[in-house]
Phi, psi and omega in degrees: 000313181296319180297317179297319179297316179298321179296319179293320178297319178298318180296317179296322177296319179297318180297320183295326183272354179291135181245158179192189178238172180286147175070211186099169180234165185234075178286159171298137187269337178054026183283348182295341180294326187230353189297336181260007180266125180292160178295137179233153174277132178290134180295152178287148175243177187278329183224140180237129176250116187245096178300142178280351174246087177243018190202167173290146178101198184290145176299153177293154181255118182298140174239013174237172180222161179306136182098341179293143173265124184239157182249148179303124183096354181285141175292123181241347175209136184253160178301134182266354180200179178298314175267087180196178183216152176279160180228136182239153179291126178277357186203152174276131181171204184251142172286110184280323182193158165235106192204165176294134177222161176296138183251145178304336179284357176099001181247178173263129186223147177297137184215152172264128180252125181242131174263124183293139172279111184292345182261358180279142175286352178060039172280153182286144178285131175051048179279102180210149181293148179264132180279067187296332183295336181255014178260151174282155180308320181293332177287322176297317180297323179292323176297319178295318180299315181278352178279348178078021182286132175223161178289156181248022181274356180131318182276345183053048182287130182303128186295323183296333179291319179295325184273356178275088183293128181301148180301135181088355179251163180222134176270115182275321183234153174238123183256127172260111186271100178242027183296313179050060187277348183287146175301149175078326188289133178220017182296311179301319180301312181293323178297318179296325180282324188256331188231043181297327178299320179293326178297312182292325176295316179299322178296318178303313184295314184288327175299322177292317181299314186274337188071023182286153184272339184202153176239152175233136170252115180254124178215153188282161186286355172279008177230044184299325180296324177290321178300311182293323179296311180297321178296323181286335184255357183299122177298139184293337185270005178254124178282078182228142179236133179265119188252120173284134181241147178299141181279102177194167180253137004257072181300334181276354175296133190301323180291324177292320179297314180297317180298318182293319188277312185242005176057040176243141180255124177284129182302148179302135179082001180249159178259000000 
């Protein structure tokens, strides 16, 4: 009886701390298909077609040519504008062509084609830790710009643009969006369970870059085990709070996340 009462009290406390926004819908999530499957490395294939438009903004500018031998992790196309992204070789091999190819978006797009070297061990080029603690914020931002990081919410918006705080402005909070409200998706969930150290390291780096005073990790209540794990492992010296969010769509939309966590509304048409 006492155990049951304590369990009910814990459940009521959990419900009370759950945050959300008004309205939304509750589709079946179908996450049971993959939520218990660990992260795996995708096997190498013989040929890679790399569109130069894999992100919002201007297409990447190739810095290699057909016939070049490239290494996995090597920069092969650089950002062509402020809103653009770098592109790196996913495999060691030869640049077979730079030519128009079919694009997942339904159009024909310029792409770099790489043929894998079957005899290469496929180790990463210059894989070494970055001494980020001794870098200036602008140096960290440049590493992100040349790293080819983009958002995974659909628009593939270049990450360095989001982190470039306008002059005269200040970023007070940093939000880690782990809501993952779409049906079937469980990538964020597995990362929280398997690669929590990388999450906390990333928060340390971005807090230094932005000069923000606090970070929030927002994730839905269908991932309570991940919430409890992150809370139990959170380093004491990082100002980060793990926020449970109601499980509904579109809880992962950035404006909905901000409204739910800090009760601030992002103006229409603004990011």
